[in-house]
DOSE-244631 format. One record per residue (C-alpha): residue in one letter; chain; y, x, z. Coordinates in Angstrom, 3 decimals, always signed. Last residue first. Layout:
N
+----+----+----------+----------+----------+
| aa | ch |        v |        u |        w |
+----+----+----------+----------+----------+
|  a |  A |        Y |        X |        Z |
...
+----+----+----------+----------+----------+
! end
This chain:
312
+----+----+----------+----------+----------+
| aa | ch |        v |        u |        w |
+----+----+----------+----------+----------+
|  a |  A | +107.047 | -125.454 |  +44.362 |
|  r |  A | +107.726 | -122.049 |  +45.716 |
|  h |  A | +111.031 | -123.265 |  +47.115 |
|  r |  A | +110.555 | -126.151 |  +49.040 |
|  d |  A | +107.019 | -124.782 |  +50.440 |
|  l |  A | +109.239 | -121.236 |  +52.046 |
|  w |  A | +112.342 | -123.674 |  +53.397 |
|  a |  A | +109.523 | -125.796 |  +54.939 |
|  l |  A | +108.063 | -122.667 |  +56.498 |
|  l |  A | +111.704 | -121.275 |  +57.688 |
|  d |  A | +112.425 | -124.447 |  +59.478 |
|  p |  A | +109.113 | -124.209 |  +61.086 |
|  p |  A | +109.561 | -120.552 |  +62.394 |
|  p |  A | +113.818 | -121.362 |  +63.022 |
|  l |  A | +115.752 | -120.547 |  +59.745 |
|  a |  A | +118.208 | -117.347 |  +59.442 |
|  p |  A | +120.946 | -118.923 |  +56.504 |
|  s |  A | +119.308 | -119.753 |  +53.034 |
|  w |  A | +119.426 | -119.385 |  +49.623 |
|  y |  A | +123.054 | -118.794 |  +49.078 |
|  f |  A | +123.368 | -118.385 |  +52.927 |
|  g |  A | +121.972 | -114.578 |  +52.085 |
|  q |  A | +119.571 | -112.116 |  +51.466 |
|  g |  A | +119.092 | -110.490 |  +47.377 |
|  a |  A | +116.873 | -108.796 |  +45.111 |
|  h |  A | +116.458 | -106.098 |  +43.015 |
|  c |  A | +119.843 | -105.117 |  +42.017 |
|  g |  A | +120.175 | -104.687 |  +37.743 |
|  l |  A | +123.763 | -105.249 |  +37.655 |
|  d |  A | +123.184 | -108.183 |  +35.474 |
|  t |  A | +121.373 | -109.720 |  +38.710 |
|  l |  A | +123.983 | -108.722 |  +41.379 |
|  l |  A | +126.575 | -110.535 |  +38.991 |
|  r |  A | +124.116 | -113.326 |  +38.748 |
|  a |  A | +123.688 | -113.853 |  +42.527 |
|  q |  A | +127.538 | -112.986 |  +43.137 |
|  d |  A | +128.312 | -115.698 |  +40.302 |
|  a |  A | +125.699 | -118.304 |  +42.356 |
|  t |  A | +127.636 | -117.725 |  +45.443 |
|  e |  A | +126.460 | -116.411 |  +49.075 |
|  v |  A | +124.784 | -113.763 |  +48.596 |
|  g |  A | +125.785 | -111.753 |  +52.148 |
|  e |  A | +122.874 | -109.203 |  +52.035 |
|  a |  A | +122.218 | -106.986 |  +48.295 |
|  v |  A | +118.571 | -105.878 |  +48.336 |
|  v |  A | +118.066 | -103.013 |  +46.309 |
|  t |  A | +114.268 | -101.466 |  +45.830 |
|  l |  A | +114.113 |  -97.176 |  +45.760 |
|  g |  A | +113.007 |  -95.095 |  +42.980 |
|  l |  A | +115.347 |  -92.234 |  +43.611 |
|  a |  A | +117.057 |  -92.320 |  +40.410 |
|  d |  A | +116.647 |  -96.511 |  +41.134 |
|  a |  A | +118.412 |  -95.965 |  +43.998 |
|  v |  A | +121.280 |  -93.677 |  +42.070 |
|  e |  A | +121.503 |  -96.570 |  +39.527 |
|  i |  A | +121.884 |  -99.571 |  +42.362 |
|  m |  A | +124.729 |  -98.003 |  +44.663 |
|  a |  A | +126.399 |  -96.540 |  +41.567 |
|  q |  A | +126.459 | -100.351 |  +39.959 |
|  v |  A | +127.676 | -101.372 |  +43.426 |
|  i |  A | +130.824 |  -98.839 |  +43.945 |
|  r |  A | +131.510 | -100.035 |  +41.006 |
|  w |  A | +131.860 | -103.874 |  +41.096 |
|  s |  A | +133.160 | -102.918 |  +44.630 |
|  k |  A | +136.048 | -101.314 |  +42.793 |
|  p |  A | +136.443 | -103.595 |  +40.339 |
|  d |  A | +137.373 | -106.002 |  +43.159 |
|  r |  A | +137.300 | -109.865 |  +42.465 |
|  e |  A | +133.694 | -110.825 |  +42.166 |
|  l |  A | +132.078 | -107.834 |  +44.061 |
|  t |  A | +133.864 | -108.592 |  +47.149 |
|  a |  A | +131.495 | -110.523 |  +48.972 |
|  v |  A | +129.032 | -108.021 |  +48.245 |
|  f |  A | +130.875 | -105.201 |  +48.893 |
|  f |  A | +131.192 | -106.398 |  +52.042 |
|  r |  A | +127.731 | -107.548 |  +52.546 |
|  d |  A | +126.413 | -103.971 |  +53.158 |
|  i |  A | +124.112 | -103.150 |  +50.167 |
|  k |  A | +120.382 | -102.644 |  +51.736 |
|  l |  A | +118.856 |  -99.810 |  +50.608 |
|  s |  A | +115.020 |  -99.335 |  +49.668 |
|  t |  A | +111.771 |  -97.080 |  +50.661 |
|  v |  A | +113.134 |  -94.812 |  +52.680 |
|  p |  A | +112.074 |  -91.292 |  +54.032 |
|  l |  A | +115.251 |  -89.634 |  +53.913 |
|  q |  A | +115.953 |  -86.217 |  +52.212 |
|  q |  A | +116.868 |  -87.603 |  +48.927 |
|  l |  A | +119.483 |  -90.042 |  +50.598 |
|  y |  A | +121.271 |  -86.910 |  +51.653 |
|  a |  A | +123.463 |  -86.689 |  +48.127 |
|  f |  A | +124.253 |  -90.513 |  +48.044 |
|  s |  A | +125.974 |  -89.919 |  +51.391 |
|  a |  A | +124.972 |  -91.383 |  +54.387 |
|  y |  A | +127.930 |  -91.669 |  +57.183 |
|  g |  A | +128.553 |  -95.270 |  +57.151 |
|  t |  A | +129.709 |  -98.314 |  +55.313 |
|  g |  A | +127.352 |  -97.547 |  +52.070 |
|  f |  A | +124.498 |  -98.948 |  +53.148 |
|  d |  A | +124.252 | -101.965 |  +55.772 |
|  d |  A | +120.605 | -101.347 |  +56.404 |
|  i |  A | +118.665 |  -98.362 |  +55.218 |
|  s |  A | +115.166 |  -99.648 |  +54.908 |
|  v |  A | +111.962 |  -98.231 |  +55.373 |
|  g |  A | +108.328 |  -99.831 |  +54.340 |
|  l |  A | +105.564 |  -99.284 |  +56.389 |
|  g |  A | +102.018 |  -97.390 |  +55.582 |
|  q |  A | +101.208 |  -95.535 |  +58.030 |
|  e |  A | +102.784 |  -92.113 |  +56.594 |
|  r |  A | +105.966 |  -94.158 |  +56.148 |
|  l |  A | +106.840 |  -95.287 |  +59.723 |
|  r |  A | +105.484 |  -91.407 |  +60.556 |
|  q |  A | +108.575 |  -90.265 |  +58.310 |
|  m |  A | +111.004 |  -92.617 |  +60.270 |
|  l |  A | +109.849 |  -90.869 |  +63.728 |
|  a |  A | +110.756 |  -87.751 |  +61.919 |
|  i |  A | +114.076 |  -88.646 |  +59.759 |
|  t |  A | +115.019 |  -89.946 |  +63.425 |
|  k |  A | +114.124 |  -86.317 |  +65.645 |
|  r |  A | +116.016 |  -84.421 |  +62.840 |
|  t |  A | +118.592 |  -86.877 |  +61.693 |
|  d |  A | +120.040 |  -87.683 |  +66.078 |
|  r |  A | +122.966 |  -89.828 |  +65.450 |
|  m |  A | +122.948 |  -89.742 |  +61.546 |
|  i |  A | +119.857 |  -91.919 |  +61.324 |
|  a |  A | +121.286 |  -94.575 |  +63.418 |
|  s |  A | +124.970 |  -94.996 |  +61.763 |
|  e |  A | +122.868 |  -95.496 |  +58.534 |
|  t |  A | +121.360 |  -98.532 |  +59.467 |
|  v |  A | +117.355 |  -98.815 |  +60.405 |
|  e |  A | +115.463 | -101.583 |  +58.733 |
|  v |  A | +111.638 | -101.266 |  +59.467 |
|  d |  A | +109.357 | -103.278 |  +56.957 |
|  f |  A | +106.412 | -104.631 |  +57.558 |
|  y |  A | +103.855 | -106.391 |  +55.323 |
|  s |  A | +103.234 | -102.621 |  +53.731 |
|  p |  A | +101.087 | -101.754 |  +56.436 |
|  p |  A |  +98.495 | -104.322 |  +55.181 |
|  l |  A |  +97.587 | -107.044 |  +58.072 |
|  g |  A |  +94.944 | -106.366 |  +60.366 |
|  s |  A |  +97.266 | -107.174 |  +63.202 |
|  q |  A |  +95.713 | -104.417 |  +65.759 |
|  r |  A |  +97.074 | -101.850 |  +63.012 |
|  v |  A | +100.729 | -103.397 |  +63.370 |
|  r |  A | +100.835 | -103.589 |  +66.959 |
|  r |  A |  +99.450 | -100.077 |  +66.758 |
|  i |  A | +102.219 |  -98.632 |  +64.919 |
|  l |  A | +104.793 | -100.582 |  +66.617 |
|  s |  A | +103.370 |  -99.065 |  +69.984 |
|  t |  A | +103.710 |  -95.682 |  +68.195 |
|  i |  A | +107.477 |  -96.213 |  +67.479 |
|  l |  A | +108.247 |  -97.500 |  +70.970 |
|  e |  A | +106.672 |  -94.396 |  +72.420 |
|  e |  A | +108.583 |  -92.130 |  +70.308 |
|  d |  A | +111.673 |  -93.542 |  +70.945 |
|  v |  A | +114.238 |  -92.066 |  +69.163 |
|  l |  A | +114.770 |  -94.655 |  +66.376 |
|  n |  A | +114.955 |  -97.214 |  +69.053 |
|  r |  A | +117.886 |  -96.051 |  +70.522 |
|  p |  A | +119.617 |  -96.408 |  +67.015 |
|  a |  A | +118.527 | -100.265 |  +67.310 |
|  l |  A | +115.399 | -101.225 |  +64.974 |
|  n |  A | +115.562 | -104.274 |  +63.222 |
|  i |  A | +112.170 | -105.645 |  +61.492 |
|  s |  A | +111.327 | -107.038 |  +58.190 |
|  v |  A | +108.505 | -109.329 |  +57.718 |
|  p |  A | +106.527 | -109.771 |  +54.667 |
|  i |  A | +104.700 | -112.959 |  +54.574 |
|  h |  A | +101.999 | -114.575 |  +55.879 |
|  a |  A | +104.150 | -117.139 |  +57.507 |
|  t |  A | +102.156 | -118.249 |  +60.648 |
|  h |  A |  +99.278 | -116.401 |  +62.238 |
|  l |  A |  +99.957 | -112.899 |  +61.053 |
|  a |  A | +103.466 | -112.508 |  +59.820 |
|  f |  A | +105.058 | -114.243 |  +62.688 |
|  a |  A | +102.523 | -112.383 |  +65.561 |
|  v |  A | +104.549 | -109.151 |  +63.468 |
|  a |  A | +107.425 | -110.519 |  +64.027 |
|  e |  A | +106.635 | -111.918 |  +67.828 |
|  r |  A | +105.657 | -108.783 |  +68.877 |
|  i |  A | +107.506 | -106.547 |  +66.917 |
|  v |  A | +111.012 | -108.166 |  +68.529 |
|  f |  A | +109.829 | -108.396 |  +72.141 |
|  r |  A | +109.119 | -104.697 |  +72.010 |
|  s |  A | +112.573 | -104.234 |  +70.692 |
|  m |  A | +114.008 | -106.224 |  +73.759 |
|  m |  A | +112.256 | -103.995 |  +76.253 |
|  a |  A | +113.951 | -101.217 |  +74.153 |
|  i |  A | +117.156 | -102.388 |  +74.208 |
|  l |  A | +117.684 | -102.784 |  +78.019 |
|  s |  A | +118.020 |  -98.906 |  +78.175 |
|  t |  A | +121.664 |  -99.479 |  +77.320 |
|  h |  A | +123.678 |  -99.247 |  +74.030 |
|  e |  A | +121.874 | -101.659 |  +72.011 |
|  l |  A | +122.493 | -104.601 |  +74.209 |
|  k |  A | +126.076 | -104.239 |  +74.076 |
|  p |  A | +126.085 | -104.360 |  +70.266 |
|  l |  A | +123.430 | -107.413 |  +70.779 |
|  f |  A | +125.323 | -109.620 |  +73.473 |
|  a |  A | +127.933 | -111.394 |  +72.038 |
|  d |  A | +127.509 | -110.770 |  +68.728 |
|  p |  A | +123.979 | -112.158 |  +68.264 |
|  p |  A | +125.910 | -115.619 |  +69.340 |
|  i |  A | +124.568 | -117.498 |  +72.508 |
|  l |  A | +122.866 | -120.375 |  +70.557 |
|  r |  A | +123.147 | -123.719 |  +73.174 |
|  g |  A | +119.786 | -125.567 |  +73.781 |
|  d |  A | +120.693 | -126.385 |  +77.525 |
|  p |  A | +118.586 | -123.480 |  +78.493 |
|  e |  A | +120.688 | -121.191 |  +76.721 |
|  r |  A | +119.122 | -119.923 |  +73.008 |
|  w |  A | +119.763 | -116.599 |  +72.694 |
|  r |  A | +118.671 | -115.398 |  +68.953 |
|  l |  A | +116.833 | -112.087 |  +67.362 |
|  l |  A | +116.539 | -111.940 |  +63.553 |
|  a |  A | +113.459 | -111.054 |  +61.134 |
|  e |  A | +114.180 | -110.737 |  +57.966 |
|  v |  A | +111.723 | -112.581 |  +55.274 |
|  g |  A | +109.791 | -111.129 |  +52.291 |
|  l |  A | +109.680 | -111.801 |  +48.958 |
|  a |  A | +110.828 | -115.396 |  +48.068 |
|  t |  A | +110.499 | -115.523 |  +44.028 |
|  g |  A | +113.725 | -116.474 |  +42.377 |
|  s |  A | +112.670 | -114.264 |  +39.381 |
|  a |  A | +115.231 | -112.177 |  +38.177 |
|  l |  A | +116.917 | -112.109 |  +41.811 |
|  e |  A | +113.875 | -111.421 |  +43.974 |
|  v |  A | +114.653 | -113.631 |  +47.036 |
|  k |  A | +114.757 | -112.457 |  +50.798 |
|  p |  A | +114.978 | -115.267 |  +52.899 |
|  q |  A | +115.685 | -115.087 |  +56.356 |
|  y |  A | +113.915 | -116.114 |  +59.813 |
|  h |  A | +115.326 | -116.782 |  +63.452 |
|  l |  A | +113.256 | -115.213 |  +66.465 |
|  e |  A | +113.775 | -116.304 |  +69.890 |
|  f |  A | +115.137 | -115.284 |  +72.993 |
|  e |  A | +115.390 | -117.793 |  +76.297 |
|  g |  A | +111.241 | -117.349 |  +77.021 |
|  r |  A | +112.672 | -117.310 |  +80.549 |
|  q |  A | +111.095 | -113.684 |  +80.931 |
|  l |  A | +113.441 | -113.158 |  +78.536 |
|  a |  A | +116.184 | -114.516 |  +80.264 |
|  e |  A | +115.100 | -112.987 |  +83.303 |
|  p |  A | +115.487 | -109.508 |  +81.326 |
|  v |  A | +118.857 | -110.497 |  +79.213 |
|  r |  A | +121.217 | -112.018 |  +82.337 |
|  a |  A | +122.661 | -108.381 |  +83.531 |
|  i |  A | +123.650 | -108.562 |  +80.251 |
|  l |  A | +125.902 | -111.165 |  +80.103 |
|  a |  A | +127.362 | -110.382 |  +83.542 |
|  m |  A | +128.297 | -106.705 |  +82.015 |
|  e |  A | +130.322 | -108.449 |  +79.116 |
|  e |  A | +131.996 | -110.937 |  +81.851 |
|  a |  A | +133.024 | -108.070 |  +84.271 |
|  t |  A | +134.299 | -106.052 |  +81.584 |
|  g |  A | +136.043 | -109.383 |  +79.809 |
|  s |  A | +139.946 | -107.455 |  +80.276 |
|  e |  A | +139.711 | -105.142 |  +83.024 |
|  l |  A | +139.643 | -102.796 |  +80.161 |
|  a |  A | +143.263 | -103.311 |  +78.893 |
|  p |  A | +144.669 | -101.861 |  +82.074 |
|  e |  A | +143.137 |  -98.155 |  +81.421 |
|  y |  A | +140.392 |  -96.320 |  +82.559 |
|  t |  A | +139.455 |  -93.290 |  +80.372 |
|  v |  A | +135.711 |  -93.281 |  +79.378 |
|  w |  A | +132.882 |  -90.970 |  +78.813 |
|  d |  A | +129.902 |  -90.347 |  +76.487 |
|  a |  A | +131.044 |  -93.236 |  +74.086 |
|  e |  A | +129.154 |  -95.167 |  +71.900 |
|  s |  A | +129.585 |  -98.083 |  +74.344 |
|  i |  A | +128.062 | -100.418 |  +76.869 |
|  t |  A | +127.726 |  -97.448 |  +79.583 |
|  a |  A | +130.976 |  -96.127 |  +78.587 |
|  r |  A | +132.541 |  -99.589 |  +79.821 |
|  r |  A | +130.937 |  -99.780 |  +82.648 |
|  l |  A | +131.914 |  -96.285 |  +84.117 |
|  a |  A | +135.639 |  -97.000 |  +82.878 |
|  v |  A | +135.709 |  -99.735 |  +85.448 |
|  r |  A | +133.922 |  -97.840 |  +87.867 |
|  a |  A | +136.858 |  -94.893 |  +87.421 |
|  r |  A | +139.134 |  -98.006 |  +88.078 |
|  r |  A | +137.532 |  -98.528 |  +91.399 |
|  i |  A | +137.339 |  -95.152 |  +92.412 |
|  l |  A | +141.040 |  -95.030 |  +91.871 |
|  e |  A | +142.160 |  -97.698 |  +93.773 |
|  q |  A | +139.947 |  -96.535 |  +96.988 |
|  a |  A | +141.763 |  -93.396 |  +96.739 |
|  d |  A | +145.311 |  -94.645 |  +96.599 |
|  a |  A | +147.276 |  -95.607 |  +93.144 |
|  a |  A | +150.395 |  -94.685 |  +92.915 |
|  p |  A | +152.528 |  -97.279 |  +90.839 |
|  e |  A | +153.025 |  -95.852 |  +88.618 |
|  s |  A | +151.172 |  -93.473 |  +86.287 |
|  d |  A | +148.911 |  -90.193 |  +86.116 |
|  q |  A | +146.818 |  -91.076 |  +88.754 |
|  l |  A | +143.452 |  -91.050 |  +86.406 |
|  g |  A | +140.319 |  -93.292 |  +87.183 |
|  m |  A | +136.828 |  -91.966 |  +85.262 |
|  g |  A | +134.158 |  -93.102 |  +83.864 |
|  i |  A | +131.418 |  -90.836 |  +82.668 |
|  v |  A | +127.710 |  -91.516 |  +81.084 |
|  p |  A | +123.993 |  -89.814 |  +81.777 |
|  e |  A | +121.527 |  -90.282 |  +79.331 |
|  l |  A | +118.472 |  -90.033 |  +81.081 |
|  r |  A | +115.238 |  -90.586 |  +79.471 |
|  v |  A | +111.885 |  -91.062 |  +81.085 |
|  p |  A | +108.591 |  -90.372 |  +80.192 |
|  v |  A | +106.237 |  -92.105 |  +82.933 |
|  g |  A | +103.240 |  -89.722 |  +84.186 |
|  n |  A | +104.915 |  -90.546 |  +87.864 |
|  v |  A | +108.526 |  -89.765 |  +86.557 |
|  r |  A | +108.625 |  -87.661 |  +83.540 |
|  m |  A | +112.053 |  -86.272 |  +82.492 |
+----+----+----------+----------+----------+
! end
């Protein structure tokens, strides 16, 4: 619906408290349980959640952390770190992936897993994604002059206003649109397939790349790939980690690469940590890799120093 000319997306969720166990609960206790369930529903994929005692654990802490996000963003506590992507055949640095980090005033980093999965299921993710887009484009333009990948959450992929803002900011940068790659997960694509594909197509028409992140762990089949306007696949780190010891992983990765080649897609392997993994991926024809074998995600000054050393 539109409020004062501004499009507002409403997504109702339900929390329920049921009187189905002893000791009996009065009306106030039932309402309290329903509120606990409702808080859980707002930070999960569920449209509705029924109260159970296990929900009491951690709920208040999680909600308190998410509630801190707007002020933390205003205070400049969020920053982007960048992890290099390396061409396997030549060792050349092809680009970087922008990854969000939350640094508290005392200098400690809050792990991304502690807030990002929950943030992605709230309306705050649009605010955070705009921050990521702004910082990543500025980094590519003024700092590194290297292609940058930006992650979009499932909510972002059905947010026409955010996609328009991303395209506009890329245009204003003056950099080639191909300098920017948008990474989306399989599960994000499958949430609202028709609208998501339409917005992905808009990005492709503007010259941006589109990658499927964590490929092999979600819902997209090989046959479905031909319908998606994507330019690359990122093989999930699970398959890379088991590549050396599990013949099934080796065959699955081989199949992914062969299908991607047939469709003209680039393949990037995530979570590469050893020289043997890099060698096996190279032998299989994988185009690029990303992982601790080359570098973890680094703050901009350290990333620039890494790029200088790597080029040398």
